[in-house]
N, C-alpha and C positions, 0 to 999 in steps of 0.2 A: 504494500500500500504506500503510495507516494505521500510526502509531506510538503505542504506549501506554506512558506513564510510570506505574509503580506504586510507590507509597510505602506502607510499612507501619510500624506501631508498636504498642506497648502503652501503656495509660494508667497513669500513676503511681498507686500505691495511695492511696486516699482522695481522689482527684481526679476520680472518675467523673462526678459531677454537674456540676462546673465544665467538664469536658471536653465532655460532651454539649451543654451550653449554648453553649460556644465553637464547637463544630462547626456547630451550627444557625445561629449568628450568622454564621460565616464563609461557609457555603453561601448564606445569604440575601444577604449583602453582595456576594458574587461575582455572584449572579444579578442584583442591581440595578445592578451596574457592569460588565455584560457587554462593553461597548465596550473595556474594558482588556484583555480576554482573547480577542481575535478569533481567535487561533490555536487555542484550545481548541474542538475539535469537540464534546466532551462531557466531563463530570466525573461520576464515580460513586463512591459511598461504601458500604463494606461492613464487616461484622464477621464474623470466622470463628467458627463454632460447632462443637462436637463435633470438635475437632482436637487432642486431647491437650495437650501443652505449648504448642501454638500457639493454643489456644482463647482467644478474646477479643482476638486480634490485629486491629487496625483497618487498613483499606486505603482509599486514595484512588487512583483510576485516571483519569488524564487521557488523552483521545484527541486526537491531532493528525493532520492529513492527511498529514504528512511529517516527517521528521527536521529538515528545513530550517525548518518552522514551529515546532517545539520550540526549535530554536536561536535563532530570531528572537525568540521570546517571552522566553527566558532572558536574552538579550543586552539587551533593552529594560528588563527588570525588575531587572537585575543588582544595582544598588546601592540599590534601593528609593527612587528619586528621584521627584520630581513626585507624580503621583497614586498611585504605588506606596508612598509613605510611609504613606498611610492604610491601604492594603492590609496592610502589615506590622503595623499596630496591631490588626487583627482576626484575624491569622493565629495559630491555636492553637499552631503550632510554637514560637512565641516566648513562650508563656505558662506555662512550667514545668508542663506537663500531660502531656507525653510522656516515656517512658523512652528517652532518646536513645541509650543504649548498646545498645538492642535494635531499632533502626530498620532497615528494609530499603529498598532502592531497586533496581528492575528495569526493564528496557525490553523490551517485547514488540512483535512485528509480527503483524498479522492474516494468516491463511492461509485460502484458499478461501472468502473472504467472500461470493462470489456464491452459495455453497451454504448459507450460514447460514440458520437459521430465526429470524426476528425478528418 
């Protein structure tokens, strides 16, 4: 059963352009350093539309094969040492672009995946 880590946030007012550039840079950096993220089965990025007060909430969803894979990755990256020091430099989370008071974090498990239409 897969595990999904879902992080959500709103962009700080006036930081939309910098945020969009930072997210593109982060996604590109992660893609070109895939060996650092072997536990990530996938990463997907979304923005909510037509959702009332939740409109324009951004989401990143990481897919892991298991909770053990999630924990192994978090343990290895924990203090941003070694190659993860470079990762932290491109992570928009640390660039004063997110409203950290309105962030969300959830974990999901897939259900009936053999019946999904993909």
